[in-house]
C-alpha positions in Angstrom: 183.9 103.4 126.8 181.7 100.3 126.7 184.3 97.6 126.0 186.7 99.4 128.5 184.2 98.5 131.2 184.8 94.8 130.6 188.6 95.4 130.8 188.2 97.3 134.0 186.1 94.6 135.6 188.8 92.0 134.7 191.6 94.0 136.2 190.3 95.6 139.4 186.9 94.1 140.5 187.0 92.6 144.0 184.6 92.4 146.9 186.5 93.4 150.0 183.8 92.0 152.2 183.4 88.6 150.5 184.8 85.2 151.5 186.3 84.8 148.0 186.8 88.5 147.5 188.6 88.0 144.2 186.2 85.8 142.3 182.4 86.1 142.4 182.0 89.9 141.9 184.6 89.9 139.0 182.9 87.0 137.2 179.5 88.6 137.7 180.5 91.9 136.3 182.6 90.5 133.4 179.8 88.2 132.2 176.9 90.6 132.8 178.5 93.7 131.4 180.2 91.7 128.6 177.0 90.2 127.2 175.1 93.5 127.7 177.7 95.3 125.6 177.6 92.5 123.0 173.8 92.8 122.8 174.2 96.6 122.2 176.9 96.1 119.6 174.8 93.5 117.8 171.9 95.9 117.9 173.9 98.6 116.2 174.8 96.0 113.5 178.3 97.4 112.8 181.3 95.2 112.9 184.9 95.6 111.7 185.8 93.0 109.1 188.2 90.2 110.0 190.2 87.9 107.6 188.1 84.9 106.6 190.7 82.5 108.0 190.3 84.2 111.4 186.5 83.7 111.3 187.0 80.0 110.4 189.4 79.7 113.3 186.8 80.9 115.7 184.2 78.7 114.1 186.4 75.7 114.9 186.8 76.8 118.5 183.1 77.4 119.1 181.9 74.4 117.1 184.3 72.1 118.8 183.6 73.3 122.3 179.8 73.2 121.7 179.8 69.6 120.5 182.2 68.5 123.3 180.1 70.3 125.9 176.9 68.5 124.7 178.8 65.1 125.0 180.7 65.9 128.2 180.5 63.8 131.3 179.9 67.0 133.2 177.5 68.8 130.9 176.4 71.5 133.3 179.9 72.8 134.1 180.9 72.3 130.5 178.4 75.1 129.6 178.5 77.4 132.6 182.0 76.7 134.0 183.0 75.6 137.5 182.6 78.0 140.5 186.4 78.4 140.5 187.2 78.8 136.8 184.0 79.9 135.1 185.3 78.8 131.7 182.5 76.9 130.1 181.1 77.2 126.5 179.3 80.4 127.2 182.6 82.1 128.2 184.1 81.0 124.9 181.1 82.5 123.2 181.6 85.8 125.0 185.3 85.9 124.1 184.5 85.5 120.4 181.8 88.2 120.5 184.1 90.7 122.2 186.8 90.0 119.7 184.6 90.5 116.6 182.4 93.4 117.9 184.9 95.7 119.6 185.0 99.0 117.7 187.7 101.7 117.6 187.5 102.0 121.4 191.2 102.1 122.0 191.6 105.2 124.2 189.2 104.1 126.9 190.7 100.5 126.7 194.2 101.9 127.2 192.9 103.9 130.2 191.3 100.8 131.7 194.5 98.8 131.2 196.6 101.6 132.8 194.3 101.7 135.8 194.7 97.9 136.0 198.5 98.3 136.0 198.4 101.0 138.7 195.9 99.2 140.9 197.6 95.8 140.8 201.0 97.4 141.2 199.9 99.4 144.2 198.3 96.3 145.7 201.5 94.3 145.2 203.5 97.0 147.1 201.2 96.4 150.1 201.7 92.7 149.7 205.4 93.0 149.6 205.4 95.0 152.8 203.2 92.4 154.5 200.2 94.6 155.2 197.7 92.1 156.8 194.6 92.5 154.6 196.7 92.5 151.4 199.2 89.8 152.4 198.5 86.4 151.0 200.8 83.4 151.4 202.3 82.1 148.1 205.3 79.9 147.6 208.6 81.8 147.2 206.9 85.0 148.5 205.2 85.6 145.1 202.6 88.3 144.8 199.0 87.7 143.5 197.7 91.3 143.2 194.0 91.8 142.7 193.8 88.3 141.2 195.1 86.4 144.3 197.0 84.2 141.8 200.6 85.0 140.7 200.2 83.4 137.3 197.1 85.5 136.6 198.8 88.7 137.8 201.7 88.1 135.5 199.3 87.4 132.5 197.4 90.6 133.3 200.5 92.7 133.6 201.9 91.7 130.1 198.7 93.3 128.8 198.6 96.3 131.0 202.3 97.5 131.0 202.7 97.9 127.2 199.3 99.6 127.1 200.1 102.0 129.9 203.4 102.7 128.2 201.6 103.5 124.9 199.2 105.8 126.7 202.1 107.6 128.4 204.0 108.1 125.2 201.0 109.2 123.2 199.7 111.7 125.8 200.9 114.9 127.3 200.6 116.6 130.6 199.2 114.8 133.7 197.7 112.0 131.6 201.1 111.0 130.2 202.7 111.2 133.7 200.0 109.2 135.3 200.2 106.5 132.6 204.0 106.4 133.1 203.6 105.8 136.8 201.0 103.1 136.1 203.4 101.4 133.8 206.1 101.5 136.4 203.7 100.0 139.0 202.7 97.3 136.5 206.4 96.3 136.1 206.6 95.9 139.8 203.5 93.6 139.6 205.0 91.7 136.7 208.3 91.1 138.5 206.7 90.3 141.9 204.4 87.7 140.4 207.5 85.7 139.5 205.4 84.2 136.7 208.0 82.8 134.3 205.4 82.3 131.6 204.7 86.1 131.7 208.4 86.9 131.7 209.0 84.8 128.6 206.1 86.5 126.9 207.4 89.9 127.8 210.9 89.0 126.7 209.7 87.7 123.3 207.6 90.9 122.7 210.5 93.2 123.6 212.8 91.2 121.4 210.3 91.6 118.5 210.4 95.4 119.0 214.2 95.4 119.1 214.4 93.5 115.8 211.7 95.2 113.9 212.3 98.7 115.2 216.0 99.2 115.1 215.3 102.8 114.2 214.3 103.4 117.8 217.8 102.7 119.0 219.2 105.4 116.8 217.5 108.0 119.0 219.9 109.7 121.4 217.5 109.0 124.3 216.6 105.4 123.7 220.2 104.0 123.8 221.0 105.3 127.3 217.6 104.4 128.6 217.9 100.9 127.1 221.4 100.5 128.6 220.1 101.6 132.0 217.3 99.1 131.8 219.7 96.3 131.0 221.9 97.2 133.9 218.9 97.5 136.3 217.6 94.1 135.2 221.0 92.6 135.8 221.2 94.1 139.3 217.7 92.9 140.2 218.6 89.4 138.9 221.8 89.3 141.0 220.5 90.9 144.1 217.1 89.1 144.4 215.7 85.6 144.0 214.2 86.6 140.7 217.4 85.8 138.8 217.6 82.2 140.0 213.9 81.8 139.3 214.3 83.0 135.7 217.5 80.9 135.3 215.5 77.8 136.3 213.9 77.9 132.9 217.2 76.6 131.4 216.9 73.3 133.3 214.7 71.0 131.3 215.3 67.9 133.5 213.9 69.3 136.7 211.8 72.0 138.2 209.1 74.0 136.4 210.1 72.9 132.8 210.0 69.2 133.7 206.7 69.8 135.5 205.2 71.4 132.4 206.4 68.6 130.2 204.8 66.0 132.5 201.5 67.9 132.5 201.5 68.2 128.7 202.1 64.4 128.5 199.1 63.7 130.8 197.0 66.2 128.9 198.0 64.6 125.5 197.0 61.1 126.7 193.7 62.4 127.9 193.1 64.2 124.6 193.8 61.2 122.3 191.8 58.9 124.6 188.7 61.1 124.2 186.0 60.5 121.6 187.2 59.7 118.0 190.8 59.9 119.0 190.6 63.5 120.1 188.4 64.9 117.3 185.8 65.6 120.0 187.3 66.9 123.3 186.3 65.9 126.9 184.4 69.2 127.1 185.1 72.6 128.7 185.9 72.3 132.4 185.8 68.5 132.2 189.6 67.8 132.2 189.5 67.6 136.0 187.1 64.7 135.7 189.3 62.6 133.3 192.7 63.7 134.6 192.9 60.9 137.3 192.4 58.3 134.6 195.5 59.3 132.7 198.2 59.8 135.3 200.8 57.1 135.7 202.7 55.8 138.7 205.7 58.0 138.0 203.6 61.1 137.9 202.0 60.2 141.3 205.5 59.4 142.7 206.8 62.8 141.6 203.8 65.0 142.4 201.5 63.0 144.6 197.7 62.7 144.2 196.4 65.3 146.6 195.9 68.1 144.0 193.3 67.5 141.3 194.6 69.1 138.2 192.1 70.9 136.0 194.4 72.5 133.4 197.2 71.3 131.1 199.0 74.6 131.3 199.2 75.1 127.5 196.4 77.1 126.0 196.4 75.1 122.8 196.3 71.8 124.6 193.7 73.1 127.0 191.5 74.3 124.2 191.9 71.0 122.4 190.9 69.1 125.5 187.8 71.4 125.8 186.7 71.2 122.2 188.8 68.6 120.4 191.7 68.8 118.0 189.6 71.1 115.7 189.2 73.7 118.5 192.9 73.5 119.2 193.7 74.1 115.5 191.2 77.0 115.5 193.1 78.6 118.4 196.4 78.2 116.6 194.9 79.9 113.6 193.5 82.9 115.5 196.7 83.3 117.6 198.8 83.3 114.5 196.5 86.0 113.0 196.9 88.1 116.1 200.7 87.7 116.1 200.9 88.5 112.4 198.7 91.7 112.8 200.7 92.7 115.9 204.0 92.4 113.9 202.5 94.5 111.2 201.6 97.2 113.8 205.2 97.1 115.2 206.4 98.3 111.9 204.0 101.2 111.9 204.2 104.7 113.2 201.4 104.7 115.7 202.6 104.4 119.4 199.1 103.1 120.3 199.3 100.3 117.7 202.8 99.4 118.8 201.7 99.1 122.4 198.7 97.0 121.5 200.9 94.8 119.4 203.5 94.3 122.1 200.7 93.4 124.6 199.1 90.9 122.3 202.4 89.2 121.4 203.4 88.9 125.0 200.0 87.4 126.0 200.0 84.9 123.2 203.5 83.7 124.0 202.8 83.3 127.7 199.7 81.3 126.9 202.0 78.6 125.6 202.8 77.9 129.3 199.5 79.0 130.8 195.8 78.2 130.2 192.8 80.2 129.1 191.6 82.2 132.1 188.2 83.8 132.4 189.7 86.5 134.7 192.0 87.9 132.0 191.1 86.5 128.6 188.2 88.9 128.0 190.6 91.8 128.2 193.1 90.1 125.9 190.5 89.4 123.2 189.3 93.0 123.3 193.0 94.1 122.8 193.3 91.5 120.0 190.2 92.8 118.3 191.5 96.4 118.4 194.3 95.3 116.2 191.8 95.4 113.4 190.2 98.7 114.5 191.0 100.4 111.1 189.4 97.7 108.9 186.3 98.3 106.9 182.9 98.4 108.7 180.4 95.7 107.7 176.7 95.8 108.5 175.1 92.6 110.0 172.0 91.3 108.2 168.8 92.1 109.9 168.0 88.4 110.4 171.3 87.9 112.2 170.5 90.8 114.5 167.0 89.6 115.1 168.3 86.3 116.5 171.6 87.3 118.1 170.4 90.4 120.1 167.8 88.6 122.1 170.2 85.7 122.8 172.9 88.1 124.0 170.4 90.0 126.1 169.1 86.8 127.6 172.6 85.7 128.5 173.3 89.1 130.1 170.1 88.7 132.2 171.0 85.2 133.3 174.5 86.3 134.1 173.2 89.2 136.2 170.8 87.1 138.2 173.3 84.3 138.7 176.1 86.8 139.5 174.1 88.7 142.1 173.0 85.4 143.8 176.6 84.2 143.8 177.9 87.4 145.4 175.1 87.1 148.0 176.0 83.5 148.7 179.6 84.3 149.0 178.7 87.0 151.5 176.9 84.4 153.6 180.0 82.2 153.7 182.0 85.2 154.7 179.6 85.8 157.6 180.1 82.2 158.7 183.8 82.6 159.3 183.6 84.2 162.7 180.3 82.6 163.8 179.8 79.7 166.1 179.4 76.3 164.3 175.6 76.0 164.3 175.3 79.6 163.1 178.0 79.1 160.5 176.1 76.1 159.1 173.0 78.2 158.9 174.8 80.8 156.9 176.3 78.3 154.5 172.9 76.6 154.1 171.6 80.0 153.0 174.3 80.1 150.5 173.3 76.7 149.1 169.7 78.0 148.9 170.8 81.0 146.9 173.0 79.0 144.5 171.8 75.3 144.6 173.7 74.6 141.4 177.1 75.5 143.0 179.1 72.5 144.2 181.3 74.9 146.1 178.7 75.5 148.8 177.8 71.8 149.0 181.4 71.0 149.8 181.7 73.8 152.4 178.5 72.7 154.1 179.6 69.1 154.2 182.9 70.1 155.9 181.1 72.2 158.5 178.6 69.4 159.3 181.5 67.0 159.7 183.0 69.3 162.3 179.9 68.6 164.5 181.6 65.3 165.3 178.4 63.3 165.4 176.9 60.5 163.3 174.1 62.8 162.4 176.6 65.4 161.2 178.3 62.9 159.0 175.0 61.8 157.5 174.1 65.4 156.8 177.6 65.9 155.2 177.0 62.9 153.0 173.7 64.4 151.9 175.4 67.6 150.9 178.0 65.8 148.9 175.3 63.7 147.2 173.5 66.8 146.2 176.7 68.1 144.6 177.2 64.8 142.8 173.7 65.2 141.3 174.9 68.2 139.3 178.5 66.9 138.8 178.4 63.1 139.1 182.1 62.6 138.2 183.6 65.4 140.1 186.8 63.9 141.6 186.9 66.2 144.6 183.3 65.3 145.5 183.9 61.6 144.9 187.0 61.7 147.1 185.1 63.5 149.9 182.2 61.0 149.6 184.6 58.1 150.1 186.2 59.9 153.1 182.8 60.5 154.7 181.7 57.0 154.2 184.8 55.8 155.9 184.1 58.1 158.8 180.6 56.9 159.0 181.7 53.3 159.1 184.2 54.1 161.9 181.6 56.0 163.9 179.2 53.1 163.6 
């Protein structure tokens, strides 16, 4: 049950009354519950063994990201993550711990993933029907589900749908029926996200099943069901915009494929320009700082310079940027191990193992066109860890437990305090929305007091002070941006806002 709580927090945690209702509460729960569970698992001292090369892969990831974080131009965010992404070194540490320490907790995890499929699918239905509170505006009418981001919804559903399917096929009675309904709702979410990365991952995983388990097609039920599925997919592709969106993947000279290639080129330039030719990365969450230095005139002509990119949209490249080439190599090693173990499970008899294998393969493949995401990755690494759930149990040395348990408990405590304060600060911003301007400023100043380390609230406060339309208001706004620059001196958004405010101040004078 313990690790399933982390999965559930990833998939469904939102704060309906918050300004950012999809972020602060989820991150607070995932980090607090995650480190608390890790502390308990370390205290018990029991771990399932992993292949030595997998351990070395994680050592490269953690070692690379730690060194790069220490040397980063934005050290604070390199360790704790930005207010939007939350993917600093400590998140990498949590992911590794979840992967290594998860026990044979598969049934509750399948339940949590099935609930995630049902909840997000149901939310998407409300989105598609344009219900006000649920309806968010995305390009091409894409759905974001409980993540408010179509790409994250797609990534989550490639984990949830196979898991819900495995629970349905391995259960009887109302449990099997409920899981089957959850899987169906998850498919709705997967399609409505219009995430082509997730679609590619799902297609590869299904293809692996078809190749490795040809015996399934000999069943008198699977052939007609498979044929019906193919016909249904063809009809959906022809009758909706989904078909043209999927077909766009075949055009490498324009559209999303060309865009990804351009992003990878910029990311590669940034990587090899970092310390020691890329051996040491720019640091977790620091790509946004160096990105403007590596775009060329053609990139700006094609995409403009309004958006500050903070991800390279390839998990291997993003990990290498965060922790250097060794960290990128480490992720390749671990991903290959996960895929190899998944393929082994696909050849087995256990429906649960097949479902977990399909989910893991789909997620790894879609990560080739995505980026590590603190919203979904904890659930993935728990699923990946469960692939080794039948391995031998090893007992951690007492000295290791004596050091690691207090560290994990301390991190859980810090995550709890920081998370509660962030949720409270977010609530203050929510209260500011319908208030008059002076009252709104007071609410946001309260948020800054609660989380003085968060550049998000510095930025919001600066914008509100600017709306006063006075020289004093502009000066106050500059002070808020300067406060943000103290914790993140090279943040491009803050630097750009500082230049804009100085220009306003000069005009007003």
